[in-house]
N, C-alpha and C positions, 0 to 999 in steps of 0.2 A: 320571695322568688328568687332576686338578684343583688347581690351587694357589690359595688364597683371599690376598691379599694387602692389609693394611690397613695405613697410614702412620698415623699418630699422633702428636697434640702435647699434653701435658698433658691428657687425657681418658681417661675409664675406658670400655673397651670390653666388660665384663663381658657386659651381654646382650645386644649384636651377638654377639660371637662363642660363645656359648653357644646361642643360635638357629641360626647357622650349625653351629654341629658336631653340633647334635640332626637337622637337617636332612642334612648329609653322612652320618651315619652310617646313616641310613634309606636312604639312597641305595645304597650298598652300593658306593660307587666308591672307589678309591684317593685320597686327598685329602692336603692339609696346608693350615693356614692359620698364615700368619706375618704377625707384629704387632711392626713397628718403631715405636717412639716416638723422635721426632726431636730428642734433645740436650735434653728439657725439664727432665730432676732434678725432676722434679716428685713429690709425695707420692705422688700417684693411681697413680703405677709401681707401689709395692709393692702395690696391688691387681690389677694387671694382671699383676704376674708371678704369681701364683695359677693364672692362665691356663695356665701352663708344666704343671701338675698334670693337663691334658686331653690322651688321646693325639692324636698329630699335631699338636699347637699349640705352634709358637714365640713368647713375647712377647719384645722385645729393645730394651734402651736403647742407643741411638747415641751415643758421646761426645760427640760436640758436635755443634750446629744444622747441616744440608748444606742446607735447604730439601726442599721438596715434591716437586721433578723428582727429584732425587738421591735421596732417600730410596725413592722408587719404584722407582727404576733399580737401587738395593740392593736392595729385594726382590724384583725380578724375576730378576736376576744370581744371589741366592741360590736360588731356587725349583726343585722338580727335575721338574715334571710339564710336558706338554705346552700346556694351557690354563690360561691365568692369570684369575682374577675379583679386578679391583681395586675396592674400597670404601673409601669414605672413613669415619674411623674415626666420626665423628659421625651414623652412618647406622643407621637400626634397621628392622629386618623384618617386618614386615606381613600377611607372605601365606605359609601355612604351605607351599606348592608353589615357592617363592621357587626354591631350587636346581634342581627339578626342571624349571622351567621354562627356565631355563638349557640343561641338559643334553639338553631335547625339541629345544633349537636349535643343536645342537651338529651341523656337516655339514664334510665336507672341502671343500667349494666356499665356503665360509663362512671371512671372517677376523676378524670383530667381529661381537659382538653388544651393542648399550645397551638396557638397561633404564628409563633415566628415573629421576626423583624427583620426590615429591609434598612438599606442607610441609601443617603440621594446618590443620583448617578455619579457626582463628583465634588470636591469640595475647593474654594480657591486659595485659601490658607495654606500655606504648606507647615506650617504649625501645628495643622489638624490630621495629616497625611496619615498618619500613624495607625490614631485611634480608626480611622477612617479606612484605611486600606485593610488590616485586621479585621473589623466589621463585617466590609463588602466580602471579603475574600473566603476567609473563616467562619464568621458566625453566620452570615445571609445565605440559608440555606432553605431548598424548596419542602414540603412536607414528605414528597416521596423519600429525599435523601434523609431528613430526618428519621422517618421511619425505621431504615437499617441500623440506627443505633439510637433507639427508643429512649431510652432511660439517659444516655449521657448525652443526648441532646436539648435533654429538656431544660427549660431555663424560666425563669417567674417574671419576665418583665411585660409577659401578655400571656397570662394564664389562669386558665378555668378551673376550678376545682372546688369539691363538694364538701360543705364545712365538715362533716364528721369525719373525713379522709384527712384533711388539715390539721384537723385538732390532735388526728394519730399520732400524727408530727411533728409538728411545730417546726419554727424554727431555732435554730442552733442560738442559744440564750447569751451563752461566752462570746460569741463574734461581735464584738463591737466597732471593729473594724472593718473597711472595705473588702470584698473579695471570699470568692468560694461558698457563701452561705446558700447559692443556687444549686453546687455542687451537691454540695451533704446533702440536705431535702431532696432531691433527685436519686441518691444512692440509697435513703431511706424508701422514698416510693418503689424503689428496685426490689429492696427487703421484704418492704409489705405487699409486695406483687399488686402493686396499686396497677388499674386499667386506664393506659394512658393511649388517647387520641392526636396525633397529628393531623393539622389543619393547615389548608394556607389562608389565613386572614392576621396576615403580617402589619406590625405597627410600624411607622417611620420613624428611627431614630436621630431625634431633633435637635438635641444638643450635642454635637461631637467634642470632643475631651480634645485642647490642646495636647501636643506632645509628651511635655512634662508632665502634666499632670496625669495623663494614662499611663505611663511609665512608674510614676509615685503610686498609683493606684494598682499596678501590678505587682510591685514589692509587697504591697501588704496584704494582697490577695496569697501570695506567695507564702509570707508569714502566716497567715489563716490555715493554708492548705498544710504545712508542717504540724500546724497546732494539733489540727484535727486527725492528720497522719498518726502522728506518736501519742494521740489519745485512742489509737485505733478506733476510731468512728468510721473509717474510711479502709476501704479495701483500696491497693495500691492499682489493680487492674483497671479501677474504673477511671482513672485519670493517667493522662498520656504524658505528663510532665513528670509525674511520681514513677512510673514505668521507667523513662530513662534514666532518673536519679537513683533507683535502686538498683538499676544496673552500673552505674558508674562506683555506685559503693561497693556491689559484687566483686568488681575489676579493680578497688582502689584506684580510681581515679577522681574520687572528689576531692579531695586538698589539691589535685592539680585544676582542677575547673574553679575551685575558689580561688587560686594563684590567679588563673585566668582573668576571674573577675575583677579582681583588685588590680592588676597592670593593664587591664583594657577597658573597664568600665566607661571612660570618658568617652574612648575613641567610639566604642559599641554608640555608646548615647551622642556623640555626633552625628552618627550615620542616622540613628533611627530620628533624629531629628530632622534631618534632609526632607527636600522636595520631593526624594523616592526613595524611602522607608526599606529594607532588606525584611521581611519576613519570615524567613530564614535565621537571619542575626537576632531579631528579637526574640525567636524560640532560643536561640543559644545564650541570650543575654538573659532569658528567665532561668534556663537549669543551671548558669553559673552563679546566677544570685542565690539561687537557693542552696547549691552546694557551700557556697560563700557564707551565709547567713546560719546554718546549719551547725555548721565547724564553730562559728564563733558565738552563738546562743549555746553551745553544750559548754564550752568554755567559760561560762558565766553561772553555769548550774552547779 
């Protein structure tokens, strides 16, 4: 019936798995929970290995780091049931009907259900404000709002999908660094005309990155995005930052924005690390970094 698949890297998933196991056992369906650590070699894995004592639960360490895309593909290929529920390892379940809500939305004419994600009401540390603010005001959307942009708001941090549909697409194996693997999968779901249902069944984002970590991940994501765009694997119109990037290219402003990044990156990072980071500035940072990286990367080719 249901395979719950959790890619993880250096993170204790005990609370998440225990709650899932309790709800799945109560539901009386056939299930399995698989957790693959992506070669972190972390001491935390000693804690996660104890989850193997639970019935129908497997925690496994991959021998080397393969990246989120490949980890998800490995999890799916090892699964035995016809429905796959992907959850990020840093998720927390706050709803006792979480599993029931997904089971209630399983139907033969539905390919994907996305439950969404929410962030806590506040964070105490200013060092987490950027990631929290971006999550709270950009990512956290009700099912009603997500339905207005069905595919562009589809992510895989909390997603139920038919295994046959997943196997039709798979995650892009060449993306071994963080970022935009969900974007590419969602675009492929759009091209394959998969039937997507957005529901209000969110998980809580339990591990808020510190600002410098989030900025670094964002830069890696920009590199991935340019890679899949330059490989003609995604349409410009599917990603907002690419739309602006192409406009800058059209009006020959890309070089100017690259210079802006070179001269202002320290000032921008300083503001983004403040207690009140600007999301407008964060968007400007992403766009100018995209121009900077694209120009410098082309010089190396």
